[in-house]
N, C-alpha and C positions, 0 to 999 in steps of 0.2 A: 903226732897222733893221727892227724888227718890222712897222711900218707899211708900209715899202717892200715887204717880203716879202708882206704881205697884199694890196697893190695888184697885185703881179705875179701872185699866184695868182688873184685876181679877174679880171684881164685874160685869163689863160689859160683860165679857165672860160667867159668870154664868147666867146672865140675858138672853143672847142669847140662851144658852142651854135650859133654862126653856121655853123660847118663842117657840123654835123649838119643844120641847116635848109637848107643848099645842096645836100644830097645828093638824088639822084633815086631813083625806084623804091620798093621796099618800105620801105627805111630811112627815106625821107622821109615816107611815109604813117604809119609807126609814130611818128615824131617829132611829126608834126602831131597825131596822135590823143592823144599824151601832153601836149604843151605848147600846142597850138592846136586843141583838140578842138571848139570852137564851129564851126569851118569845116565839119565833117562832120556836124553835128547834123541838118540837114534831110535830107541824103542817107541817113544811117542810119535816120532815122525813116520816110522813104518806103519804104526797103527792107524794114523790119519790117512795114509795112502790106501790102506785096505778099506777103511771106512768109506772114503770117497768112491772107491771102486764098487763096493757092494751096494751102496745106496745111490749110485749115480743114475742120472737121467739124461744121458748125453744126446746131442744132435750131431749129425755127420760133420757139419761145418766146424762147429766149435771143438769137436773131437780132434779134427785134423790140425787145427791151430794149436790145441793143447799138446798133441803128440809131438809136434815140432819142437816146442819148448822143453818138453820132458826128455826127448831124445838128445837135445842139445845139452841139457843138464847132465844126463848120463855120460855123454861123451866127455864133458869137462871133468867129471869125476874120475873116469877111467884114465884120462890123460894126466890129471894131477896125482892120482895115487901111484902111478908108475915112477914118480920122481921122489916120493917120500922115503926118507931114511930116518925114522923117528929116533930122537935123542942121540943120534950119531953125527949127522951133518945137517946144517940148516939148508933146506931146499930153497934155492933162488933161481932155478932154471925152469924152462917150460912155462906153464901157467903161473908159477911162483915168481916169475920175472915181471908179471903184470899186476898181480894182487897177492896179498899175504895169505888169504884163505880161499883158494880156488875150489876146494872141496865144498865149502859152504856156499859159494856162488853156484855150484852145481846143484846143491840142495834147493836153493831159492828157485832156480829154473825148473827143477822137477816139481816143486810145490806149485808154482805158477801153472805148469803144464797140466797137472791133475785137477786144479781148480777149474781150468777152462774145459778140459776134456770131460769132467764129470757132470757138468751142467748144474751143479748145486750152488745156489746163491749163498747159502750159509757157509760153504766151504771157505769163502774169502775171510769171513769173520773169524772162524776157527783158526785158520792158517795164520792170520795176522797176530792173533793172541799167542799162538804157539811160538812164532818167530820172535816176538818182542819179549816173551818170557824167558826163552832159552838162549838166544844167540848173543845178545850184548854181553851178558856175563861170561858166556863160553869164550867169546873172542878176547875179552879182557884177561881171562885166566890163561888162555893159550899164549897170548902175547907176552904176558909176564913170565911164563915158563920158558919160552924161547929166548927171551932177553936174558934170563938168568943162565941158560945153558950156553948161549952163543953171544955174549955181550957186545963184542966189537963188530962182528958181522951183522948182527941184528940191527944195531943202531944205524949203520950205514944203509942197509937194505930198507928198513922201515921208514927212514926219513923221506924217501921219495916213492914208496910203494904203499898204497892205501889198503885197507882191510878187504873191501869188497868191490870197490870201483876201480876198473882197470886203468893203468897209466897208458899214455900214448905209445911210448917205446919201451921195450923190455929192459929190465935191470941188466947192466952190462957185466957185472962181476959174477963168475960162475964158481960153483963149489966143486971140489974134487970128486971124481966118480960120477959126474952128472950124466944124465941120459935116461930116457924112459925105458923101463923094463917091465915086461908082463909079470915076471915073478913077484915084483914088489906090489903090483896092483892086485894080483890074485892072493898071494900068501898073507900080506899084511892087512889088506882091506877087504878082500873078497869081492872086489868090484864087478868082475865078469858075472858072478853069481847074482849080485844085486841087479844087474842089467836084465838077466833072465827073468827074475821075479817081477820087476817093474814092467818089462815088456809083456809079460803074461797079463798083468793088470790092464795095460792098454788094449791088448787084444780082447779081453773080456768086455771092456767098455765099448769097443767097436762093435762087438756082436750085439750089444744092446741097442745100437742104432739101426739095426736091420729090421 
């Protein structure tokens, strides 16, 4: 009897979750932000960059330091995106030989760069909240997906390759078809276009220092 009651309660809970997911408007957005937050990660991240740019009060010195970090982050993202073959082959070459999520490393560097370049003290608080809310779950979800798709390769690669902190020497095993390609970076991630947008934001902040 207890088992049957538990199954009924579980079924009702799942039905409520599906009902909430099917809603539209603000309630759907709030539901996704709570349970499917990775969908909004990029959108919120871009919005923060624009916010820091528009409200920025930069100084020339801190802009320069921030621009170095932001440009380094863009470079890492362009480098990493050129190796990605989503759901086809597990990328373990290039930056993926050092960390499991180099695209996120690039995002962290870009975020750091714009916090410095904007000169806004509160940008650090907002950025920390954003990173803690979105990235731990996103990394867990992506790791689980990759392990499911490429179980044997993923276990060996992940055993000595951390999520965000680079290893000293690159992972030695390479996937077939490895090598950086601009077509992957542009078509799958649009990274060169992102560089143009982010570069424009940095230029705007620099003009505010004049």
